[in-house]
Structure formats: C-alpha cells, structure tokens
C-alpha positions in Angstrom: 91.8 102.9 101.2 89.9 100.0 102.7 93.1 98.4 103.8 94.1 101.5 105.7 90.7 101.8 107.4 90.7 98.1 108.3 93.9 98.6 110.2 92.5 101.5 112.1 89.3 99.5 112.9 91.6 96.9 114.5 93.2 99.7 116.5 95.0 97.7 119.2 94.4 94.1 118.0 97.7 92.3 118.3 96.3 88.8 117.8 95.8 87.2 114.4 97.6 87.7 111.1 97.9 90.5 108.5 98.6 90.0 104.8 101.5 91.7 103.1 99.0 93.8 101.2 97.3 95.0 104.4 100.6 96.0 105.9 102.1 97.7 102.9 99.0 99.6 101.9 98.8 100.9 105.5 102.4 102.1 105.2 101.7 103.6 101.8 98.7 105.6 103.0 100.6 106.7 106.2 103.5 108.0 104.0 101.1 109.9 101.7 99.3 111.5 104.6 102.5 112.5 106.3 103.8 114.1 103.1 100.6 116.0 102.6 100.6 117.2 106.2 104.3 118.2 105.8 103.5 120.2 102.7 100.5 121.9 104.4 102.6 122.7 107.4 105.4 124.1 105.2 102.9 126.4 103.4 101.4 127.8 106.6 104.8 127.9 108.5 103.8 125.5 111.2 106.5 123.7 113.2 105.3 120.2 112.4 102.5 119.8 115.0 100.0 118.2 112.7 102.4 115.5 111.5 103.4 114.8 115.1 99.8 114.5 116.2 99.0 112.2 113.3 102.0 110.0 114.0 101.1 109.8 117.6 97.5 108.8 116.7 98.6 106.0 114.4 101.4 104.7 116.5 99.5 101.9 118.2 97.8 100.7 115.0 101.2 100.7 113.2 102.7 98.5 115.9 99.6 96.3 115.9 99.7 95.7 112.1 103.4 95.1 112.3 103.0 92.4 115.0 100.1 90.8 113.0 102.3 90.8 109.9 105.1 89.1 111.8 102.5 86.5 113.0 101.6 85.9 109.3 105.2 84.9 108.7 105.1 82.6 111.8 107.2 84.8 114.0 106.4 86.2 117.4 105.5 89.8 117.7 108.6 90.4 119.9 110.6 90.4 116.7 109.2 93.9 116.1 111.7 95.2 118.6 114.6 94.2 116.4 114.4 97.6 114.7 116.1 99.0 117.8 119.4 97.6 116.6 120.8 100.3 114.4 120.7 99.6 110.6 120.8 95.8 110.8 117.6 95.6 112.8 115.6 97.7 110.4 116.9 95.7 107.4 116.0 92.4 109.1 112.5 93.7 110.0 112.1 94.9 106.4 112.9 91.4 105.1 110.4 89.8 107.5 107.7 92.2 106.3 108.4 91.4 102.7 108.3 87.6 103.1 105.3 85.7 102.0 102.7 84.3 104.5 103.2 80.8 105.9 100.7 78.6 104.1 97.7 77.2 106.0 97.1 77.6 109.6 99.9 78.5 112.1 99.9 79.1 115.8 98.5 82.7 115.3 95.4 81.7 113.2 94.3 80.9 109.7 96.0 82.3 106.7 94.1 85.5 105.7 94.7 84.7 102.0 92.6 81.6 102.1 
C-alpha cells in the first residue's frame, strides 16, 4: 500500500525515476480499486460514475509514474505516447515498463534501487 500512496504523494512529479515495483504496485492497486468500485456500482445499479471519477482522479499520477518508470529505463517520457499506436504501441510500452532499471546514475537521476 505504501507504493501506491508514494505515487499519489508525487501527484504530478514527472522528474526522477520510478522502480518497477513502484510502477507495478500502483497498477495493481488501481486495478483492485477499479474492480471493487465496479462491483459496488453493479450492486447499486449505478452507471459507472464512481469508477470514472476515480480514474479521472488518478490520471495525472498514472502518467507521472509511467514517465518516471521510462526515465528509470533511460528513455524520455515522450515514449509514453507510443501507446497511441494501436496494439503495437501498447506492447512496446509494456516491454519498456517490464525492463530492469539502468544501473547507476543516468540523465534522470540516481538509481532508486541503490
């Protein structure tokens, strides 16, 4: 849970680096929260407003942690927009997010693992 809260504390911080664990734990908690909200909305017959509001609230932190994750692999944050290319873009972005950190310091800062 701390990984999730740390990302929210860095709400719009696009500088620096984010470890794989930080990124993927944020994605995991987002998915769990969205599933729970979906179940709650299905039970009360809501049209999906809660899930939409939550998604809107975490949109900027999601982009920010994605950019910091790309920085950790020594790529510019502009690579984040590759997901706009249907199918191939999402696959390439997924591979970038799974790759290990570049060791030592890079142009975006010190390795957060060290």
